[in-house]
C-alpha positions in Angstrom: -5.2 92.4 49.5 -6.9 89.6 47.7 -10.6 89.2 47.2 -10.4 86.0 49.2 -9.3 88.0 52.2 -12.4 90.1 52.2 -15.7 88.9 53.6 -19.1 90.6 53.1 -20.6 92.2 56.1 -24.3 92.8 56.4 -24.5 94.6 59.8 -27.6 96.1 61.3 -26.9 99.9 61.4 -27.9 99.9 65.1 -25.0 97.6 65.9 -22.5 99.5 63.8 -19.4 100.6 65.8 -19.1 104.3 66.5 -16.1 106.3 65.4 -15.1 106.5 69.1 -15.2 102.7 69.3 -13.1 102.4 66.2 -10.6 104.9 67.6 -10.4 103.0 70.9 -9.8 99.7 68.9 -7.0 101.3 66.8 -5.3 102.8 69.8 -5.4 99.5 71.6 -3.8 97.7 68.7 -1.2 100.5 68.2 -0.2 100.2 71.9 0.5 96.4 71.5 4.2 96.7 70.8 4.7 92.9 70.1 1.9 93.0 67.5 3.3 96.1 65.8 6.8 94.7 65.8 5.6 91.4 64.2 4.4 93.2 61.0 6.9 92.4 58.2 8.3 95.6 56.8 9.5 96.1 53.2 12.0 98.7 52.1 10.2 99.3 48.8 6.5 99.2 49.5 3.8 99.2 52.1 2.9 96.0 53.9 -0.3 95.1 55.7 -2.1 92.6 57.8 -5.8 92.2 58.1 -7.3 92.6 61.6 -10.6 91.6 63.1 -12.3 95.0 63.7 -15.1 95.7 66.2 -18.7 95.1 65.1 -17.8 93.9 61.6 -15.4 96.9 60.8 -12.7 96.4 58.3 -9.3 96.9 60.0 -5.6 96.8 58.9 -2.1 97.1 60.4 0.0 98.9 57.7 3.7 99.3 57.4 5.1 102.4 55.6 8.6 102.5 54.3 10.4 105.9 54.2 8.7 108.1 51.6 5.6 105.9 51.1 2.3 107.7 50.5 -1.3 106.8 49.6 -2.0 109.6 47.1 -5.3 111.5 47.4 -8.2 109.2 48.0 -11.5 108.7 49.8 -13.1 105.6 51.4 -16.2 105.1 49.3 -18.6 106.4 51.9 -17.2 104.6 54.9 -16.2 106.5 58.0 -12.9 105.5 59.7 -9.9 106.1 61.9 -6.2 105.7 61.9 -3.6 105.7 64.6 0.2 105.9 64.2 1.7 102.9 66.1 5.4 103.6 65.2 7.2 106.4 63.5 5.3 109.4 62.3 2.7 110.0 59.5 1.5 113.2 57.9 -2.1 113.6 56.7 -3.0 116.2 54.2 -6.8 116.6 53.9 -9.4 119.2 53.0 -11.3 121.1 55.6 -14.6 120.6 53.8 -16.4 117.4 52.9 -16.7 116.9 49.2 -19.6 115.3 47.3 -18.8 111.7 46.6 -20.7 111.4 43.4 -21.5 113.4 40.3 -18.2 115.2 39.5 -15.0 114.5 37.6 -13.1 117.7 38.4 -13.4 120.4 41.1 -11.6 123.7 41.6 -11.0 124.0 45.3 -11.4 127.3 47.2 -8.4 128.8 49.0 -7.6 127.8 52.6 -9.1 124.3 52.5 -5.9 122.4 53.0 -5.2 121.0 56.4 -2.1 119.2 57.5 -1.8 117.0 60.6 1.4 115.4 61.8 0.6 112.2 63.7 3.5 110.9 65.8 3.4 107.5 67.5 0.3 107.1 69.6 -1.7 109.8 67.9 -4.6 109.3 65.6 -7.8 110.7 64.3 -11.3 109.8 63.1 -12.9 111.0 59.9 -16.3 111.0 58.3 -17.9 109.4 55.3 -17.0 112.1 52.7 -13.4 112.6 53.9 -10.7 113.0 51.2 -7.0 112.8 52.2 -3.5 111.5 51.5 -1.2 110.0 54.1 2.6 110.1 53.8 5.5 108.8 55.7 7.7 111.8 55.2 10.7 110.3 57.0 13.7 109.7 54.7 15.0 106.9 56.9 12.4 105.5 59.3 9.5 103.1 58.8 6.1 103.9 60.2 3.3 101.6 61.2 -0.3 102.5 61.6 -3.7 100.9 62.4 -6.8 101.7 60.3 -10.4 100.8 60.8 -13.4 101.5 58.5 -17.2 101.0 58.7 -18.9 99.8 56.8 -16.1 97.7 55.2 -14.7 99.6 52.2 -17.0 99.3 49.2 -14.5 101.1 47.0 -11.8 103.7 47.1 -11.8 106.7 44.7 -8.3 107.9 43.6 -7.7 111.5 42.8 -5.0 113.6 41.2 -4.3 117.1 42.4 -2.6 120.0 40.5 -2.7 123.2 42.4 -6.4 124.0 43.3 -7.8 121.4 40.8 -8.8 118.0 42.1 -9.7 115.4 39.5 -11.2 111.9 40.0 -8.9 109.5 38.2 -10.3 106.0 38.9 -12.3 103.9 41.3 -10.8 100.8 42.9 -13.1 97.9 43.9 -12.3 95.4 46.7 -11.5 92.6 44.2 -8.6 94.8 42.8 -6.9 95.0 46.2 
């Protein structure tokens, strides 16, 4: 994603789309078979197309080749949703929101890991302090998903995970996408 494809949004919080509205939007796009089929897919890497999200939300249609994954990340304080439009995606997340600032490494308690398998047509919403990774675990089938975030992503924090230790590795800014 280039910096030129991003536009700043200064929305009145009273007009911000709700998580339910974002989820309705993502489900609607995911159900549009022609739109989903028109996304170019690549055998080596993820592909994406920017969408007009509701109420100034940032939205994307994303193609996932077999084995593609995001790695552990958060959404810089934005809340969001994603819906699988084709194929199947797996989301690994933590059952507790983590602080977004003021730490470099955390030792996680036991039993915080959650796994959701999201087949075609299924999706979920998540809050501002959500940390997860998304994977297309299929060895042979592409997946396609619809994502929406509000406010538009100010940054993405990337993490590494080794056992119960989670470490902040770097912060990506929109101009780097």
